N, C-alpha and C positions, 0 to 999 in steps of 0.2 A: 075344268076350272083350275087356274094356277094354284099351286100349293104354297104353303107359308114360306118355304125356302125360295121359291121363284119370285114371290112378292118382295122379299127382302133383297134378292139379287138385283131386281129392277131399280130399287131405291138406292142401293149402293152404287150402281153405275151412274145414276144421276148425281150422286154425291161426289163422284170423281170429277165431274165437270165443275162443280163448285170449288173443289180443292185446287184444280188447275187455275182458276181465276185468282184464288188466294195466293198461289205460288207466283203468279205474275207480279202481284203487288209486293210480295216479300222480296222478289228479285230486284225490283226498283229500289226498295229500301236498302237492300244489301249493297247495290252498286253506288247509291248516292254518296257515301262518304268517299269513295274512290274518285268520283267525278269532282268533288270538292278539292281533293288532293291533287288532281290532274294539273291545275294551273301552276301550282307550286313546283311540281315535278318538271313541267315544261320550262319554267324560269330557271331551275337549276341546271337542266340540260343545256339551255341556251347559254348559260354563263361559262360552260366548258369551251365554247368557241374562242373566247378571248385569250385562252391559254393554249391555243393551237400553234401558231407560227412563233419562231424565235426561241423554242424550248426543245430540250432533248426528248427523245421518245420515252426514256425512263421517267423523266419529270411528268410528262403528260399522263403516263399510266398511273403514276402515283396520285396525281390530281384526280383522275378519273375514278380510282378506287375510293378516294375520300368522299367525292361527291356522290358516288353510288351508295356509300354507307349512309349518308344523310338521306338520300331518297328512300332507302329501305326503311328508315325511321318514320318518314312521312307516311309510307304505305302501311306501316304497322299501327300507326295511330288510326288510320282509316279502318284497318282490320278490326281493331278493338270496338269501334263504333258500329261497324257492320255486324259483328258477332253479337253484340248486345241487342241489336235490332231484331236479328233473326231468332235468337233465343226467346225473346218476348213473344214472337209469333208462334214458336214451337209450343210454349206453355199454353198459349190461348188454343191452339189446335188440339192439343192433348185433352184439355178440359172439355172443349166443345165436342170433340170426337167421342169422349166418354158418355156425355149426355145424349148425343145423336144415336149411338149404337144402342144404348140402353132403351131409349125411346122406340127405336126401330124394332127391337125384339119384343118390347111390351105391346106394341101395336098389334102384333100377331098373337102373342102368348096370353094376353089378358082375355082374349076371346074364350080360352079354355081355363080361365081362372088361375093362371100361373104368373107370378111376378118375377121379373128378372133381378138377379143379384147385382147390385151396383158395384163398380170397380172402386176399391179404396183409393184415396188420394195418394197413399204411399206407393201404389203401383205406378201412378202417373208420374210421380217424382223420380221413380226408378228409371222409367223410359227416357225422361229428359236427361237424367244423369248419366245414361249409358247410350250415347249416340251411335249412329252407324259407324262401323269399322273401329269402334273404340276410341275415336278421336273427337275431341270437342270441335265445334264450329270454328272457334278462334285458332286452334292448332291447324286446321285445314286451310284457313285463310292465310295464316303466316307461311305455310308451305307454298301456297300459290304465290305469295309475295317473293319468296326466295327464287321460285322458278322464273318470275318476271324479271328480277334483278339479274339473274344468270343470262337471260336472253338479251337484256340491254347491254350488259357488260361484253358479251360475246360480239354483238353487232358493232358497238362503239370501239372496241379494241381492233377490230378489223378495219374500222374507219381511220384510226390513228395509224395503223400499219400502212394502209394504202394512200394515206394523205388526202382522203375524201373530206369535203366540207362537213364538219361534224353537225352543223345545224340540219343539214339535209338528212343525215343519218338518223339524227334524234327524231325528226319529224316522222320517219317511217316507223318509229317505235311508240311514240306518244304524241298525239296532236289534239287540238281543240275540238275537232270533230269526233274524237273517240274511235278512229278507224285505224290506229296504229297497231302494230304487231303485239306490243305489250298490252295495249288497251284491250284488244280482242281476247288475249289469253286470260286476263283477269275477269273480264265480263263473262266469258264462256265458263270458267271454273266457278265463278259465283252463282251463275245460273244453275249449274249442275248440283252444287252443294245445296242451294235452297230447295230445289225440286226433290232431291234424294232425301234430305233430312225431313221435310214435311211429309213425304209419303211414308217414311219410316215411322215417324211418330204416330201418324194416322193408323198404319197397319198394326203396329205393336200394341196400341191401346185396344183396337178391335180384337186382336189375338188374345190379350189378357182377359177381355170381357167374355169371350167365347170359352176360354179355359175355366172361368168362374162359374159358368152355366152348363157344365157338361151333363147335369141331370136332365136337360131338355135338348141339348145339342149333341149329336153323335159324331160330327165331323165337319169338315169344311171342304168346299169345292173351289178349286183354283179357277180364276176367271180372268181371261186376258181381254184386251180391247180389240174389237173387230175393225182394224184399219191397216193401212200400209206401213205404219210406224211400229207395229208390233214385231219384235224380233223373233226368230225361229226358235230360240231357247224357250221363250214364254209361250209361243204358239203350240209347241209340242205337249205342254202340260195343261192347256185349257180344258177344262171339264174334269180333270182328275180329282178324285175325292180322297182326302186324307182323314182317316177316322181316329177318334180317341180310343185308346186301349188302356183299360184299368186306371182311368183317371189321369194319365200321362198326356202332356202337351202333344198335339199332333206333330207328325214328323215332316210337314211340308216346309219347303225352303223359306228363309227370312225374306220378307218383302221390304223395300224393292230389291230385286235381284241384281240390278245394274243401274247405272245412271239413267235417269229419265224413265224408269220402269213405272208403268201405270196399272199393274196387275193388282187384284184384290182377292181376298178369301171370302166366300159367301157361306155363312153357317148352314148346315144341313140339319133341319129340325127332325126330332124323333117322330115316329108314327104313334097313332093312338095306343097300339099294343105295346110299343116300347115305353111309352109314358105311363102305362098302367092305368089309363083312364077309359071309362065306358063311353063310347061314342054316342050311345043312345040319349045321353043327357043333353046334347046340343043339336041345334037345328041342321038340316042337310047341308046348307052352304058352308057352315063351319066344319062339319065332318069331312066334307070333300077336300077341304084345303089342307087337312092333316093326314095325308095318305102315307107319309114317310118316305116318299120317293126322292131320289136325287133330282134336283131341278132339271127339267126336260128342256134343254136349250141346245141350239146349234153350236158345236165347238168351232174353234178357229179353222181347223183342218177341213171340216165340212163346209164352212162358209167360204173358204178360200177357193174350193173347187167351183163355186158358183160365180166367181168373179171373171171378168173378161180378160183376154190375152194381154192387153196393155197394162192392166193392174198387176197381173201375175208376173209379167216381165219387169216391172218397176220393183217389185218386192224381191224376186229372185235373181235377176240378171239373166243374160242369155244362156249361159251354160247350165245353170241349175234349173232354169225353165225347161230346157230340152230334156234333162234327166226326169223332171216331174211329169212332163207331158208324154214321154215315152214309157212312163210307169216303171222306170228302172229304179226309182227311189221315191218314197213317200215324203211328204213334208216333215213328218215326225223324224225320219231317218237322217235329215239334214242337219241335225243339231244333237248335242247331248245335254244333260242337265247343266254342264259347266261351260260349254262354248258352242258357237256356230262352226260347223265343219268347213274347212277350205275345199276348193275344187279338187286339189290333189287328194285329200282325204276321202272325199266322196267318190272319186274314181277308183281308189283302192277298195272301197266298199263294194262297188259294182263288180270289180274283178274277183 
């Protein structure tokens, strides 16, 4: 019979699918102010063309710098609106995640008459006030804006120097279809920020709740997603258990570990003996679910071995696949906690 921890694991993985759908909505809301700003940016870039011929290159560059400063202000207004939108979603996710995690633990622990300690709202406020990487959403969006402006300036400066039609150059950067280089940069960064921040909020709230309930939770099991998008850094930790020692927060890495990381921690519930409860008080089905074992599930490395050649090649590439198939290196050896190793680094390990 599945134990309490494995039941919780299964529901947490289902929860990840819900969070992914929520991320998609948050991304749309985050990008919406930039879409609104796009038309004004296109108009401002088009206006540069009339200052092309008949002027010195120095005059053109001065005019370009002035126009780019105005475009950056347009982008910053969009960033403020986008930041406010995402922060509202983060607060909602933190609150709902606190309720979900508490309910999830209670659904198992109430069977043995244990109530979970709720996470104080001040902890939720702390998570929101201390975002991933120590930067607010607004600061990260402004940084993205500056990157976009640098990209535009570099391309248009080259256009001035080469005498290229500036409208043509501008359309490569920003266009109504949203396929320009600057469009792609902003949309990609916005997507990464939304996904990373929502995963961070979700995981930090869960981590805080587990810390508050160490009297019944003895540790957490690192759980990665079983598909071809999981990086080797996360794959190597799948199934690893981080235990609480003397009431101190477990030493597992902060999640997400990288942009678009989907890993979660699954709490490992204490056994009857560790809880100090007599199992004879409860029916056999309840007793069987509280055996204190770490969730018995297939790790990413075990699962990967069962996949076909096409899948393994897609994940590893030809050279790493050959190393894996020849058993020169295991999947776990192809990464460290901090990075995925290059081909040269892997070849050095073999030697």
